[in-house]
C-alpha positions, 0 to 999 in steps of 0.5 A: 978360447976361454975354458973355465978351469973347473970345466967338466965333461958333463958342462961340455956335453951341455955346451954342445946340446946348447950350441945344436939348439942356437945353430937351429935357431940361427938358421932361419933368423941368419937366412932371413937377415940375410935377405935384408942384407940384400943377399940370397938367404943361403949367405945367412948360412954361410955367416953363420959358420967361419965368423962364429967359429973365429969368435969362439977362439978369440973372445974372452966372453964364454957365452955370448953369440955371434953372427949375422944379425939385425942392425948390420944386415938392415944398414947393408941393405940400406947402403945397397939402396942408396947405390942403386943395387937391387937386392938379391942381383949379382951386383949385391953379392959383389958388393956386399962382401967390399962392405964387410970388408970395410967395416972390418978395416974400420974395427980394426982401425978402432982397435989400434986406436983403443976405441973401447974408451969412446963407448962411454960417450954413446949413451944408452938412450942414444944407442936404444932409440937407434936400434929401434929406428933400425928395427922399425926400418927392417920391419917396414922392409919385410912387412910386404913379404908377408903377404907376397909382395917384395921387400921395400927400400927407403926410409918410413915414408917411402917404405909406408907408401911401399907397403900400401902399393904391394898390399894393393897390387899383390895381397895373398890371403894365405901367405899373410895368414901363415906370416901373421901366424908365425909372428903370433905363435912366436910371441906368444911362446916367448911368454909361455914358454921362452926355453923352447926354441919355437924358430927351427920347429916353425920352420920345419912346420912350413917345410912340411905344409909346403910339401904336404899341402903344395903351398907353392901351387896356392901362390905362396912364395918359398926360397929359391934353390940352393946347391949343397956346399961350403961357402967359396972363399974369395977376396972382395974386388976392391975395385968397386971402390972406384966411383963409390967411394963416398957412399961406402966408406963413411957408410961403412964406418957407421956399421963398424960403430953399431957393431962395436958399440952394440955387442961390446956394451951387451958382451959387457952387460953379460960378463958383469951378469955372470962375473966373467972378466972381460977384455974389451980391447981383445974383443974389438980384434975378435970383431974386426977378425971375424967380419973379415971372415965374413967378408971372404965368405962372401956375406954381410957384416956380423955382430954380437946377437943379444937375443941368441945370447940371452937364449944361450944363457937360459939354457946355462951355457958355460963356454964358447964350446957352444959357438964350435958346435953350432959352427960344426952343425952349420957345416953339416946343414950345408953339406947335406941340408940345403936342398929342403931350403926350397920347401921354406915359405917365405911368409914364415921366414918373414914372420920369424925375422919380424918376431925376432925384430920385436924382441930387439926393439927398446920400448921398455926402456923408452917407458922407463925414461919416460917415467924417471927422465923426460929428457933422455926419453926425448932423446930416445925418441929423437935418435929413433925418428932421425933413423926412421925419418932421415935414414941410419947416418942422421939418426947416430948424428942427432942422438950423439949431438943431443948426447953432447947438449944434455952432457952440457946443459946437465953439468951447467945444472947439476943435482943440488940439495939443502942437508940436515940431520935426523935426531939421534942419527949420524950423518946428513940426510936431505930436506928436500925429499918428501918422505924425509925425517930430517930437519936443519941443524939450527942456525946452519944451512948445509948445501950439497952441489953434484957436479964441476964448479965452473962458470957456467953454474958458478951463478945458481950455487951463489944464488941458491946459498944466499936465497936460503939465507935467513935472519937466524943463519950463522953458518953456511957450508957447502958440501962439496963432496960431489965437486971434482974440479973448479975453474977460474971464473968459479974460483973468483966467485966463489972468494966474492961470496966468502968475503960478501958472507963474512961481511955479513958476519957469517961463517962460510965453509967448503967441506968434503972435496978431493984434495985436487981442489984445493990445489986448484983453489991456490992456483987461481988465487983463492989462498985465502980460503984455504989459509982462513980455514974455510975449506974442511975435509968434512962436514962435521970438522966445519960444524966442530969449528963453530962449537956444534959436535954431535948430537947436533941442535935441530931447527925447531921452528922448522920442525911441523907435525908431518915433517917430524912424525914421518914413518920413513927414516934415514938412510933406508928412506934415503935409498928407497924412498916411496917403497920403503914402507913396501919392502919393510912390510913385505919383509916382516910377512916373509919373517912371520911365515918363516916363524910360522913354519919353525916355531922359533924366532932365529935372530941370526936368519932375521938379520940375514933376510933385513940385509937381503931386503934393505940391502944393508940401508938398515938402522935401529930406528928403522929396526924397532918400526920393522919389530912393531910390524912384525908383531902385527904379523905374527898376530895375524898368523896366529889368528888364522891358526898357523901359530896354533901353540899358544906357549910358542906364540907368547915366547916369540912375542916375549923375544920381539919385546926384548928386542924393543927394549934393547933398542929403545936403551940403545937409543936413549943413549943417543938422544930423547928425540929418537925415542920420542919419533918411536913413540909417535911411530907406535901410537900413529900405528896403533890408530891404523890398526884400530880403524882397519883391524879392530879385532887385531888391534885389541890383540896387540893392544894387550901385547903393548901392556905385557911389553910395558910391564917387562919393560917396567921391570928391566928398565923403570926410568926407560919405562917412565920416560917412555910413559911421558912421551906417550901422554905428550904424544896424546896430547898433541894428538888431541890438540891437532884434532881440536885445531881441525874441528871447524 
């Protein structure tokens, strides 16, 4: 068991307390999932004893919870239904441990074959759709138990018909009210007080209601009596495999795959979040051992519980002392607490299970995929619907096949872009991003291709380049920084493209790729590209070969008013897109409030806040725009009386002006275009303020005059240059307004 080196007695006591809470939460949830798997509810408590204790001793994760959970329970219950074995029967009690044993065998095989390396081929949409489909299936199975009916089996259509039949024949209003109230309280409590363990409290409330209000006499079903004592350990009967091999071996493999993928992915995510070091292969061995312990305990397959692990994280757990404490409490419950189980109403237990299942549904992921990537969203939906309509095995097969097809399609059509420059700035930026301030290098096409170059996509690669060539084009550079490999077909067509462009008098380069691509080019017969220096290590090297050095000449024909004067710039815009301006506004407000509270402009603190808000994607041009917004926010706070000291306010404004001047001197040393862009930004900001905040705009205009006087004293040539640019800007704006007038 992993114990942090700095583990203290106080932390141990805290973890023991967390373990007690997790055990109390696990009681109703594990009992409910055991019934989903076709076992008597008490087997959920059996599965919460040995497996979590062994997991605590074997895992490298200090804070993940292991035990009876939704997906394996649902798959097990589905297997029993397909075999024609009634839930809760003696046959189920004999067959489920065998299913668990087979699952542990498959997990052991996964350990030996190092199957953790295969998980990268199971995409998040596939797993999300699969888990959501399973969760919805279990909910449909459990719904009749909310109103006094029996659990259903089969797929969605069969379950829907079963719900309708049970509701028509066995609907019990009081039971339904108890179940719905339980679900409502749990879902509301999760939002209002997420750290409060409502599940055990509602379980105790249900027991008390049964005892004092005699719910059993009013027609509400309760759990059957359970004899006290620890689980009896035994070896599952292997002879049951005879005649049932087909119905057991492959389905148990699907359970192992779900346990492996769901638990390992969730554990890895938790480890990254907390900075824990995880050994995936050891984790798989722990899963196999825990399922072997579950098999000899007579219970269903077990896996990691995302919901209970999340709650443990909320309580700030430090180590698996938590799981050992939970197992110890489960021993006491099995020895002394089982006589109370008969008072637990089935609708309350079912409500707890359904509320827990609702938390496992990945609909937030589906919404995100729908807004970001429709293809991934369709994969999610296909996997979910396949599970609902066809069953779990077909859901896995459907999702994996769709993932493979999507992978092939994306490799055949990878992301591409045309690049340019932002005048005065180092680097190359997208020309296709709507808010980009980038323009092409004069006479140069820079084409970025992000994916392996092979027979399926070399055609589109060549077509994109040839379509972009215009009469002014002199050089074509393929940014191959995203190309990691090239095949024989692509090499041949690339060589043909090079010769075609050379015949037209154009220079063609491939730049920025890894050196192994050069090895492949030579191996496939394209030594000509290497010998004629058509392959270069950097785009800048290719441009230098044509006689172009920084600062590169911009294509003036491309520059429109909209493209030239955009308020989002360079790397900051590239990283944050449409959110860039909002982030800048939030930062300016935060800095202004900080200044108002302290009365000082602390540059070290401002730099730290800039780094936090921009994640390092900050540059000098963005800094100048930010300072303008900051000056406006300072004026707002001064108008609101939050900076009452006029002397301090003037001192702060003077410091902001000094920062402006320092930035302008630095930018002028690079290029006039950068200063021109800043002048335009200020002009546009002033116009916006005049229309929206006329009083504050007047104050900012006075500040501009003071700034210019200060600039004139410190750097007269720069002041004259800016004055010229301001005059040109006003002329451009008047001309644009005149052109727009009918």
